[in-house]
TORPA-4810 file (N, C-alpha, C, O; in nm, 3 decimals):
<nodes>
NODE_1_1.104_-0.379_0.644_1.035_-0.481_0.568_0.896_-0.503_0.628_0.874_-0.483_0.748_M
NODE_2_0.803_-0.544_0.541_0.665_-0.565_0.579_0.615_-0.694_0.515_0.688_-0.759_0.440_F
NODE_3_0.490_-0.729_0.544_0.432_-0.851_0.488_0.312_-0.824_0.399_0.268_-0.913_0.326_T
NODE_4_0.256_-0.703_0.404_0.135_-0.674_0.330_0.010_-0.720_0.402_-0.099_-0.721_0.343_G
NODE_5_0.023_-0.758_0.529_-0.093_-0.794_0.611_-0.127_-0.672_0.696_-0.054_-0.637_0.789_I
NODE_6_-0.237_-0.607_0.664_-0.277_-0.481_0.729_-0.321_-0.509_0.873_-0.399_-0.601_0.897_I
NODE_7_-0.269_-0.430_0.967_-0.303_-0.451_1.108_-0.386_-0.338_1.168_-0.428_-0.347_1.284_T
NODE_8_-0.410_-0.233_1.092_-0.497_-0.123_1.137_-0.535_-0.039_1.017_-0.459_-0.028_0.921_D
NODE_9_-0.652_0.020_1.023_-0.690_0.122_0.924_-0.698_0.253_1.001_-0.785_0.273_1.085_V
NODE_10_-0.605_0.342_0.969_-0.600_0.472_1.035_-0.677_0.575_0.955_-0.739_0.544_0.853_G
NODE_11_-0.672_0.699_1.002_-0.741_0.809_0.936_-0.652_0.932_0.939_-0.596_0.967_1.043_E
NODE_12_-0.640_0.998_0.825_-0.562_1.122_0.819_-0.636_1.229_0.898_-0.753_1.257_0.873_V
NODE_13_-0.566_1.288_0.994_-0.624_1.396_1.075_-0.591_1.533_1.019_-0.675_1.623_1.022_L
NODE_14_-0.469_1.548_0.969_-0.425_1.679_0.919_-0.310_1.658_0.820_-0.232_1.564_0.832_A
NODE_15_-0.303_1.749_0.724_-0.193_1.749_0.627_-0.150_1.894_0.610_-0.234_1.982_0.591_V
NODE_16_-0.020_1.918_0.615_0.030_2.053_0.592_0.164_2.046_0.521_0.236_1.947_0.531_E
NODE_17_0.196_2.151_0.449_0.323_2.157_0.378_0.423_2.230_0.467_0.400_2.343_0.509_R
NODE_18_0.535_2.161_0.494_0.646_2.219_0.572_0.772_2.199_0.490_0.868_2.141_0.540_R
NODE_19_0.774_2.245_0.368_0.877_2.206_0.271_0.829_2.076_0.211_0.776_2.074_0.100_G
NODE_20_0.846_1.964_0.285_0.783_1.837_0.250_0.642_1.837_0.308_0.605_1.925_0.385_D
NODE_21_0.565_1.738_0.270_0.430_1.722_0.323_0.441_1.659_0.462_0.523_1.569_0.482_L
NODE_22_0.362_1.704_0.556_0.359_1.653_0.693_0.217_1.608_0.720_0.123_1.686_0.703_H
NODE_23_0.199_1.483_0.764_0.064_1.431_0.789_0.056_1.371_0.928_0.150_1.309_0.977_A
NODE_24_-0.060_1.389_0.990_-0.090_1.328_1.120_-0.199_1.224_1.097_-0.299_1.252_1.032_R
NODE_25_-0.178_1.104_1.150_-0.267_0.991_1.125_-0.315_0.933_1.258_-0.235_0.899_1.345_I
NODE_26_-0.448_0.922_1.272_-0.506_0.856_1.389_-0.490_0.706_1.374_-0.506_0.652_1.264_R
NODE_27_-0.459_0.637_1.485_-0.439_0.493_1.482_-0.496_0.428_1.605_-0.516_0.493_1.708_T
NODE_28_-0.522_0.298_1.595_-0.561_0.216_1.710_-0.440_0.151_1.775_-0.453_0.085_1.878_N
NODE_29_-0.321_0.169_1.716_-0.200_0.114_1.776_-0.177_0.178_1.912_-0.216_0.292_1.935_Y
NODE_30_-0.113_0.105_2.001_-0.066_0.161_2.127_0.058_0.243_2.092_0.166_0.188_2.072_D
NODE_31_0.042_0.374_2.085_0.153_0.458_2.039_0.269_0.461_2.140_0.378_0.505_2.106_T
NODE_32_0.245_0.413_2.262_0.354_0.400_2.359_0.457_0.297_2.316_0.570_0.298_2.363_G
NODE_33_0.417_0.208_2.225_0.510_0.105_2.176_0.573_0.144_2.043_0.648_0.066_1.984_T
NODE_34_0.545_0.264_1.995_0.602_0.312_1.868_0.712_0.413_1.900_0.688_0.513_1.968_I
NODE_35_0.832_0.387_1.853_0.943_0.478_1.874_0.943_0.587_1.768_0.902_0.563_1.654_D
NODE_36_0.988_0.706_1.805_1.016_0.808_1.705_1.128_0.750_1.616_1.227_0.699_1.667_I
NODE_37_1.111_0.758_1.486_1.206_0.699_1.392_1.164_0.562_1.342_1.228_0.506_1.253_G
NODE_38_1.057_0.506_1.400_1.008_0.375_1.355_0.948_0.386_1.216_0.902_0.493_1.176_A
NODE_39_0.950_0.275_1.143_0.889_0.269_1.009_0.750_0.210_1.019_0.730_0.107_1.084_S
NODE_40_0.653_0.274_0.954_0.517_0.222_0.942_0.477_0.235_0.796_0.492_0.341_0.735_I
NODE_41_0.426_0.125_0.739_0.376_0.132_0.602_0.238_0.196_0.606_0.148_0.149_0.675_A
NODE_42_0.224_0.304_0.531_0.099_0.381_0.526_0.046_0.373_0.384_0.099_0.437_0.293_C
NODE_43_-0.061_0.294_0.365_-0.115_0.265_0.231_-0.004_0.222_0.136_-0.002_0.259_0.019_S
NODE_44_0.086_0.142_0.190_0.190_0.082_0.108_0.323_0.154_0.106_0.422_0.098_0.059_G
NODE_45_0.329_0.278_0.155_0.454_0.354_0.153_0.520_0.350_0.291_0.457_0.382_0.392_A
NODE_46_0.645_0.309_0.295_0.720_0.304_0.420_0.753_0.447_0.462_0.826_0.518_0.392_C
NODE_47_0.700_0.488_0.577_0.722_0.624_0.627_0.779_0.618_0.768_0.759_0.520_0.840_L
NODE_48_0.849_0.724_0.807_0.914_0.733_0.937_0.829_0.816_1.032_0.784_0.925_0.998_T
NODE_49_0.808_0.762_1.152_0.733_0.835_1.256_0.821_0.948_1.307_0.933_0.924_1.353_V
NODE_50_0.769_1.073_1.299_0.848_1.189_1.343_0.789_1.256_1.467_0.857_1.334_1.533_V
NODE_51_0.663_1.226_1.498_0.597_1.277_1.618_0.489_1.176_1.654_0.451_1.093_1.571_E
NODE_52_0.440_1.182_1.778_0.329_1.095_1.816_0.255_1.153_1.934_0.309_1.234_2.010_K
NODE_53_0.130_1.110_1.948_0.046_1.147_2.062_-0.023_1.021_2.113_0.017_0.910_2.078_G
NODE_54_-0.127_1.038_2.194_-0.195_0.922_2.253_-0.256_0.829_2.151_-0.251_0.707_2.167_D
NODE_55_-0.315_0.885_2.044_-0.382_0.800_1.945_-0.347_0.841_1.802_-0.427_0.821_1.711_D
NODE_56_-0.229_0.899_1.784_-0.187_0.943_1.651_-0.035_0.939_1.639_0.038_0.938_1.738_W
NODE_57_0.010_0.938_1.515_0.151_0.956_1.486_0.159_1.045_1.362_0.063_1.056_1.286_F
NODE_58_0.274_1.108_1.343_0.294_1.197_1.229_0.413_1.151_1.147_0.509_1.093_1.199_A
NODE_59_0.405_1.179_1.016_0.508_1.141_0.920_0.536_1.258_0.827_0.450_1.344_0.806_V
NODE_60_0.656_1.260_0.772_0.690_1.353_0.666_0.695_1.275_0.536_0.743_1.162_0.533_D
NODE_61_0.645_1.335_0.429_0.636_1.271_0.298_0.722_1.350_0.201_0.691_1.464_0.169_I
NODE_62_0.831_1.288_0.155_0.925_1.358_0.067_0.864_1.382_-0.071_0.762_1.322_-0.106_S
NODE_63_0.925_1.469_-0.147_0.881_1.497_-0.283_0.884_1.372_-0.371_0.796_1.353_-0.454_G
NODE_64_0.986_1.286_-0.352_0.995_1.161_-0.428_0.875_1.070_-0.397_0.814_1.015_-0.489_E
NODE_65_0.843_1.056_-0.269_0.728_0.973_-0.231_0.599_1.033_-0.284_0.511_0.961_-0.332_T
NODE_66_0.587_1.163_-0.275_0.467_1.231_-0.328_0.451_1.206_-0.478_0.339_1.186_-0.525_E
NODE_67_0.562_1.208_-0.551_0.558_1.192_-0.697_0.522_1.049_-0.738_0.464_1.029_-0.845_A
NODE_68_0.556_0.949_-0.656_0.538_0.808_-0.694_0.416_0.743_-0.632_0.386_0.628_-0.664_R
NODE_69_0.344_0.814_-0.543_0.234_0.753_-0.469_0.110_0.842_-0.473_0.108_0.947_-0.537_T
NODE_70_0.007_0.796_-0.404_-0.116_0.875_-0.390_-0.114_0.963_-0.266_-0.212_1.033_-0.239_T
NODE_71_-0.006_0.961_-0.189_-0.003_1.030_-0.061_-0.017_1.182_-0.073_-0.063_1.247_0.020_L
NODE_72_0.023_1.237_-0.185_0.006_1.381_-0.206_-0.139_1.422_-0.216_-0.171_1.541_-0.208_G
NODE_73_-0.228_1.326_-0.233_-0.374_1.352_-0.240_-0.442_1.339_-0.105_-0.562_1.361_-0.094_R
NODE_74_-0.367_1.305_-0.003_-0.426_1.289_0.130_-0.489_1.418_0.178_-0.438_1.528_0.151_W
NODE_75_-0.599_1.405_0.248_-0.665_1.516_0.315_-0.732_1.459_0.439_-0.746_1.337_0.449_K
NODE_76_-0.774_1.542_0.533_-0.838_1.490_0.654_-0.958_1.401_0.618_-1.039_1.433_0.531_P
NODE_77_-0.966_1.288_0.690_-1.076_1.194_0.669_-1.040_1.075_0.582_-1.111_0.975_0.583_G
NODE_78_-0.930_1.083_0.506_-0.888_0.972_0.419_-0.846_0.854_0.507_-0.772_0.872_0.603_V
NODE_79_-0.892_0.735_0.473_-0.856_0.612_0.545_-0.722_0.561_0.491_-0.695_0.570_0.371_K
NODE_80_-0.639_0.507_0.581_-0.504_0.467_0.549_-0.478_0.325_0.603_-0.495_0.300_0.722_V
NODE_81_-0.437_0.234_0.515_-0.396_0.100_0.559_-0.262_0.113_0.631_-0.170_0.178_0.581_N
NODE_82_-0.253_0.051_0.749_-0.131_0.061_0.829_-0.074_-0.077_0.860_-0.147_-0.172_0.885_L
NODE_83_0.058_-0.084_0.857_0.129_-0.204_0.900_0.260_-0.162_0.963_0.337_-0.086_0.904_E
NODE_84_0.285_-0.213_1.083_0.413_-0.187_1.149_0.520_-0.276_1.088_0.489_-0.380_1.030_R
NODE_85_0.644_-0.236_1.101_0.756_-0.310_1.043_0.764_-0.451_1.100_0.733_-0.476_1.216_A
NODE_86_0.807_-0.542_1.013_0.825_-0.683_1.048_0.939_-0.697_1.148_1.044_-0.635_1.133_L
NODE_87_0.918_-0.780_1.250_1.023_-0.809_1.347_1.074_-0.949_1.322_0.999_-1.036_1.276_R
NODE_88_1.199_-0.973_1.350_1.256_-1.107_1.336_1.172_-1.202_1.420_1.147_-1.177_1.538_V
NODE_89_1.128_-1.311_1.358_1.046_-1.410_1.427_0.897_-1.393_1.401_0.819_-1.483_1.434_G
NODE_90_0.855_-1.280_1.343_0.713_-1.260_1.311_0.674_-1.353_1.196_0.756_-1.391_1.113_D
NODE_91_0.546_-1.388_1.194_0.493_-1.470_1.084_0.491_-1.389_0.956_0.448_-1.273_0.955_E
NODE_92_0.537_-1.448_0.848_0.535_-1.383_0.716_0.408_-1.431_0.645_0.413_-1.524_0.565_L
NODE_93_0.296_-1.367_0.675_0.167_-1.413_0.627_0.134_-1.371_0.485_0.053_-1.437_0.420_G
NODE_94_0.193_-1.266_0.435_0.166_-1.219_0.299_0.283_-1.254_0.209_0.304_-1.371_0.176_G
NODE_95_0.359_-1.154_0.170_0.484_-1.176_0.097_0.581_-1.067_0.140_0.542_-0.975_0.212_H
NODE_96_0.705_-1.076_0.098_0.804_-0.975_0.139_0.775_-0.845_0.067_0.775_-0.837_-0.056_I
NODE_97_0.750_-0.742_0.147_0.712_-0.610_0.097_0.811_-0.508_0.153_0.844_-0.511_0.271_V
NODE_98_0.859_-0.418_0.067_0.957_-0.320_0.112_0.895_-0.188_0.157_0.954_-0.114_0.235_T
NODE_99_0.774_-0.159_0.108_0.716_-0.028_0.135_0.766_0.077_0.038_0.746_0.197_0.061_G
NODE_100_0.830_0.033_-0.071_0.880_0.124_-0.175_0.784_0.113_-0.293_0.794_0.020_-0.374_H
NODE_101_0.693_0.207_-0.303_0.587_0.204_-0.405_0.650_0.223_-0.543_0.731_0.314_-0.563_V
NODE_102_0.610_0.136_-0.638_0.664_0.142_-0.773_0.585_0.233_-0.865_0.638_0.283_-0.964_D
NODE_103_0.458_0.255_-0.835_0.376_0.340_-0.921_0.231_0.341_-0.874_0.193_0.272_-0.780_G
NODE_104_0.152_0.423_-0.943_0.010_0.437_-0.910_-0.072_0.371_-1.019_-0.053_0.397_-1.138_V
NODE_105_-0.163_0.285_-0.977_-0.258_0.221_-1.068_-0.396_0.279_-1.047_-0.416_0.367_-0.963_G
NODE_106_-0.492_0.230_-1.125_-0.630_0.278_-1.113_-0.726_0.161_-1.111_-0.713_0.067_-1.191_E
NODE_107_-0.822_0.166_-1.020_-0.928_0.065_-1.018_-1.012_0.087_-1.143_-1.073_0.193_-1.159_V
NODE_108_-1.016_-0.013_-1.231_-1.094_-0.003_-1.354_-1.238_-0.043_-1.328_-1.331_0.026_-1.371_I
NODE_109_-1.256_-0.155_-1.258_-1.393_-0.197_-1.223_-1.387_-0.295_-1.107_-1.284_-0.355_-1.078_K
NODE_110_-1.502_-0.309_-1.042_-1.519_-0.407_-0.935_-1.641_-0.490_-0.969_-1.735_-0.442_-1.033_T
NODE_111_-1.640_-0.616_-0.925_-1.755_-0.704_-0.950_-1.762_-0.809_-0.840_-1.660_-0.866_-0.802_A
NODE_112_-1.882_-0.835_-0.788_-1.895_-0.940_-0.686_-1.872_-1.077_-0.750_-1.916_-1.104_-0.862_P
NODE_113_-1.802_-1.163_-0.676_-1.778_-1.302_-0.717_-1.802_-1.384_-0.591_-1.712_-1.397_-0.508_V
NODE_114_-1.923_-1.438_-0.576_-1.960_-1.501_-0.450_-1.961_-1.395_-0.342_-2.021_-1.289_-0.360_G
NODE_115_-1.895_-1.421_-0.230_-1.885_-1.321_-0.123_-1.763_-1.231_-0.141_-1.748_-1.132_-0.070_E
NODE_116_-1.677_-1.265_-0.235_-1.559_-1.185_-0.264_-1.594_-1.074_-0.362_-1.702_-1.072_-0.420_S
NODE_117_-1.500_-0.981_-0.378_-1.512_-0.878_-0.480_-1.388_-0.886_-0.567_-1.276_-0.887_-0.516_V
NODE_118_-1.408_-0.890_-0.698_-1.295_-0.889_-0.791_-1.265_-0.745_-0.830_-1.355_-0.669_-0.866_Q
NODE_119_-1.138_-0.710_-0.822_-1.091_-0.577_-0.859_-1.006_-0.588_-0.983_-0.912_-0.668_-0.987_F
NODE_120_-1.037_-0.509_-1.085_-0.953_-0.499_-1.203_-0.875_-0.369_-1.192_-0.934_-0.262_-1.178_E
NODE_121_-0.743_-0.379_-1.197_-0.655_-0.265_-1.175_-0.574_-0.238_-1.300_-0.513_-0.329_-1.357_I
NODE_122_-0.572_-0.111_-1.344_-0.489_-0.070_-1.456_-0.348_-0.043_-1.410_-0.325_0.020_-1.307_G
NODE_123_-0.252_-0.093_-1.488_-0.110_-0.078_-1.455_-0.047_0.037_-1.533_-0.076_0.053_-1.652_L
NODE_124_0.037_0.118_-1.470_0.114_0.216_-1.547_0.211_0.141_-1.639_0.256_0.031_-1.606_P
NODE_125_0.242_0.198_-1.752_0.325_0.134_-1.855_0.453_0.069_-1.801_0.481_-0.045_-1.837_E
NODE_126_0.533_0.137_-1.718_0.659_0.075_-1.675_0.642_-0.055_-1.593_0.737_-0.133_-1.581_P
NODE_127_0.524_-0.077_-1.537_0.503_-0.194_-1.452_0.436_-0.310_-1.524_0.421_-0.418_-1.467_L
NODE_128_0.394_-0.291_-1.648_0.312_-0.391_-1.716_0.381_-0.525_-1.733_0.315_-0.628_-1.728_R
NODE_129_0.512_-0.528_-1.753_0.585_-0.655_-1.772_0.616_-0.722_-1.639_0.662_-0.836_-1.636_K
NODE_130_0.592_-0.652_-1.527_0.642_-0.699_-1.399_0.536_-0.763_-1.309_0.567_-0.800_-1.196_L
NODE_131_0.415_-0.776_-1.356_0.309_-0.840_-1.279_0.272_-0.970_-1.350_0.248_-0.970_-1.471_V
NODE_132_0.268_-1.079_-1.274_0.245_-1.211_-1.333_0.128_-1.283_-1.267_0.103_-1.267_-1.147_A
NODE_133_0.057_-1.361_-1.346_-0.052_-1.444_-1.295_0.000_-1.533_-1.183_0.103_-1.600_-1.198_T
NODE_134_-0.072_-1.534_-1.073_-0.041_-1.609_-0.950_0.081_-1.556_-0.878_0.130_-1.619_-0.784_K
NODE_135_0.130_-1.441_-0.921_0.237_-1.374_-0.848_0.176_-1.286_-0.739_0.054_-1.283_-0.722_G
NODE_136_0.262_-1.216_-0.667_0.217_-1.127_-0.561_0.229_-0.982_-0.606_0.317_-0.946_-0.683_S
NODE_137_0.138_-0.900_-0.555_0.141_-0.756_-0.578_0.086_-0.691_-0.451_0.004_-0.751_-0.381_V
NODE_138_0.131_-0.572_-0.423_0.081_-0.500_-0.308_-0.003_-0.384_-0.357_0.043_-0.301_-0.436_T
NODE_139_-0.128_-0.377_-0.312_-0.222_-0.270_-0.348_-0.251_-0.189_-0.223_-0.311_-0.240_-0.128_I
NODE_140_-0.209_-0.063_-0.221_-0.222_0.021_-0.101_-0.174_-0.051_0.025_-0.234_-0.040_0.132_D
NODE_141_-0.064_-0.126_0.009_-0.004_-0.194_0.121_-0.057_-0.333_0.150_-0.006_-0.401_0.239_G
NODE_142_-0.158_-0.377_0.075_-0.222_-0.505_0.099_-0.162_-0.611_0.008_-0.161_-0.595_-0.114_I
NODE_143_-0.111_-0.719_0.066_-0.056_-0.830_-0.012_-0.170_-0.903_-0.080_-0.262_-0.951_-0.014_S
NODE_144_-0.165_-0.912_-0.214_-0.269_-0.979_-0.291_-0.205_-1.074_-0.392_-0.093_-1.053_-0.438_M
NODE_145_-0.281_-1.180_-0.427_-0.239_-1.273_-0.530_-0.307_-1.234_-0.660_-0.428_-1.211_-0.663_T
NODE_146_-0.230_-1.225_-0.767_-0.281_-1.186_-0.898_-0.356_-1.305_-0.960_-0.300_-1.414_-0.972_V
NODE_147_-0.482_-1.282_-0.999_-0.561_-1.386_-1.066_-0.518_-1.401_-1.212_-0.499_-1.512_-1.261_N
NODE_148_-0.505_-1.288_-1.279_-0.471_-1.289_-1.421_-0.424_-1.152_-1.466_-0.449_-1.052_-1.399_G
NODE_149_-0.356_-1.149_-1.580_-0.302_-1.025_-1.637_-0.337_-1.020_-1.785_-0.310_-1.116_-1.857_V
NODE_150_-0.399_-0.909_-1.830_-0.430_-0.890_-1.973_-0.429_-0.742_-2.006_-0.480_-0.661_-1.929_T
NODE_151_-0.373_-0.708_-2.120_-0.381_-0.573_-2.176_-0.353_-0.461_-2.076_-0.430_-0.365_-2.067_D
NODE_152_-0.244_-0.471_-2.001_-0.206_-0.365_-1.908_-0.293_-0.358_-1.784_-0.296_-0.256_-1.716_G
NODE_153_-0.364_-0.466_-1.755_-0.450_-0.471_-1.637_-0.428_-0.605_-1.567_-0.385_-0.702_-1.627_R
NODE_154_-0.460_-0.606_-1.439_-0.458_-0.733_-1.366_-0.579_-0.736_-1.274_-0.639_-0.632_-1.245_F
NODE_155_-0.614_-0.856_-1.229_-0.727_-0.862_-1.135_-0.691_-0.946_-1.014_-0.609_-1.038_-1.021_D
NODE_156_-0.754_-0.910_-0.903_-0.738_-0.980_-0.775_-0.877_-0.996_-0.713_-0.969_-0.923_-0.748_V
NODE_157_-0.890_-1.090_-0.622_-1.014_-1.106_-0.547_-0.990_-1.071_-0.402_-0.890_-1.114_-0.343_N
NODE_158_-1.080_-0.994_-0.343_-1.073_-0.961_-0.201_-1.182_-1.037_-0.129_-1.301_-1.018_-0.155_A
NODE_159_-1.140_-1.125_-0.036_-1.237_-1.199_0.044_-1.304_-1.103_0.143_-1.254_-0.993_0.163_I
NODE_160_-1.416_-1.143_0.204_-1.485_-1.053_0.298_-1.395_-0.998_0.408_-1.407_-0.881_0.444_P
NODE_161_-1.305_-1.080_0.464_-1.216_-1.032_0.571_-1.131_-0.915_0.520_-1.119_-0.813_0.588_H
NODE_162_-1.074_-0.929_0.402_-0.992_-0.822_0.345_-1.075_-0.697_0.321_-1.028_-0.585_0.346_T
NODE_163_-1.197_-0.714_0.272_-1.284_-0.599_0.248_-1.316_-0.526_0.378_-1.322_-0.403_0.380_Q
NODE_164_-1.336_-0.600_0.486_-1.376_-0.541_0.614_-1.261_-0.480_0.692_-1.283_-0.389_0.772_Q
NODE_165_-1.138_-0.529_0.671_-1.027_-0.487_0.755_-0.920_-0.406_0.681_-0.810_-0.385_0.733_H
NODE_166_-0.952_-0.362_0.560_-0.862_-0.275_0.483_-0.948_-0.173_0.409_-1.071_-0.174_0.419_T
NODE_167_-0.883_-0.086_0.335_-0.957_0.013_0.258_-1.013_-0.043_0.128_-1.089_0.026_0.060_T
NODE_168_-0.979_-0.167_0.091_-1.030_-0.225_-0.034_-1.183_-0.230_-0.035_-1.244_-0.212_-0.140_L
NODE_169_-1.245_-0.253_0.080_-1.390_-0.262_0.086_-1.462_-0.138_0.038_-1.577_-0.146_-0.005_G
NODE_170_-1.396_-0.024_0.045_-1.459_0.102_0.002_-1.414_0.152_-0.133_-1.456_0.259_-0.177_G
NODE_171_-1.327_0.076_-0.201_-1.275_0.123_-0.329_-1.374_0.101_-0.442_-1.454_0.008_-0.442_M
NODE_172_-1.366_0.193_-0.540_-1.456_0.187_-0.655_-1.379_0.226_-0.781_-1.266_0.273_-0.774_K
NODE_173_-1.443_0.205_-0.894_-1.381_0.240_-1.023_-1.337_0.386_-1.021_-1.411_0.473_-0.975_A
NODE_174_-1.216_0.411_-1.071_-1.162_0.546_-1.076_-1.068_0.579_-0.962_-0.993_0.677_-0.970_G
NODE_175_-1.071_0.499_-0.856_-0.982_0.526_-0.743_-0.837_0.494_-0.781_-0.810_0.395_-0.850_D
NODE_176_-0.745_0.577_-0.735_-0.602_0.555_-0.756_-0.548_0.472_-0.640_-0.589_0.490_-0.526_A
NODE_177_-0.455_0.380_-0.672_-0.397_0.292_-0.569_-0.246_0.286_-0.585_-0.193_0.292_-0.696_V
NODE_178_-0.177_0.272_-0.471_-0.033_0.254_-0.471_-0.003_0.108_-0.502_-0.065_0.018_-0.447_N
NODE_179_0.093_0.086_-0.592_0.131_-0.049_-0.631_0.278_-0.074_-0.602_0.364_0.008_-0.634_L
NODE_180_0.305_-0.188_-0.541_0.442_-0.235_-0.526_0.448_-0.373_-0.588_0.377_-0.464_-0.545_E
NODE_181_0.530_-0.389_-0.687_0.544_-0.519_-0.752_0.632_-0.609_-0.667_0.701_-0.562_-0.577_I
NODE_182_0.628_-0.738_-0.695_0.709_-0.834_-0.621_0.857_-0.801_-0.637_0.902_-0.770_-0.748_D
NODE_183_0.931_-0.807_-0.528_1.073_-0.771_-0.527_1.154_-0.853_-0.628_1.244_-0.799_-0.693_M
NODE_184_1.123_-0.981_-0.643_1.197_-1.064_-0.738_1.181_-1.013_-0.880_1.276_-1.017_-0.957_L
NODE_185_1.062_-0.965_-0.915_1.039_-0.912_-1.050_1.128_-0.792_-1.077_1.177_-0.774_-1.189_A
NODE_186_1.150_-0.708_-0.976_1.239_-0.592_-0.991_1.379_-0.636_-1.032_1.437_-0.580_-1.125_R
NODE_187_1.432_-0.736_-0.962_1.569_-0.778_-0.988_1.582_-0.853_-1.120_1.681_-0.838_-1.191_Y
NODE_188_1.484_-0.933_-1.153_1.486_-1.002_-1.283_1.486_-0.899_-1.395_1.562_-0.911_-1.491_V
NODE_189_1.400_-0.796_-1.385_1.395_-0.691_-1.487_1.528_-0.618_-1.497_1.575_-0.589_-1.607_Q
NODE_190_1.588_-0.589_-1.383_1.717_-0.519_-1.381_1.824_-0.602_-1.453_1.904_-0.548_-1.530_R
NODE_191_1.825_-0.734_-1.427_1.922_-0.822_-1.493_1.897_-0.826_-1.644_1.991_-0.824_-1.723_L
NODE_192_1.772_-0.832_-1.684_1.738_-0.837_-1.827_1.776_-0.706_-1.897_1.823_-0.707_-2.011_M
NODE_193_1.755_-0.594_-1.829_1.788_-0.464_-1.887_1.940_-0.444_-1.902_1.984_-0.369_-1.989_D
NODE_194_2.018_-0.512_-1.818_2.163_-0.493_-1.824_2.232_-0.581_-1.928_2.351_-0.567_-1.952_S
NODE_195_2.157_-0.673_-1.989_2.217_-0.762_-2.090_2.229_-0.695_-2.223_2.277_-0.755_-2.319_E
</nodes>
């Protein structure tokens, strides 16, 4: 489990296909405190640490994760939002996030609003009913509050801190983003579908 509060922005060092995709990510985390087998949310996708070095860790990306996320597009130099798994007793500063990406959206446009930047994000069809005004959504692992929803799109505002400490600050129209909808919306939809 995660909170959607990004604690580091890493960088993809290498990507190779070993059956599944294998990626090495540079981090500012003290890798001595990361166990092999630990979960780290990487741009919103919960991945397992399979190797590590002094300033990097490596993950394997399954075909399912590749099909549902932007991770198959990774190449050296790509910036990655990172969050270590929530520990019992940690502050829940964002919202409950599983790291199970529901789909890929697209940045439609960005616009300054005071010192913040408003992002309009296009939703894939299966997720359109599941995002609500003033609800929570995770964009590339970042917990955000939805301002409004219209015509298969939603918008959020990123304050300067979020712009500076996540990859949102560098996003532009046309960029693909990993989306995780609020967990409660998943279960409500499942109940409605079973009636």
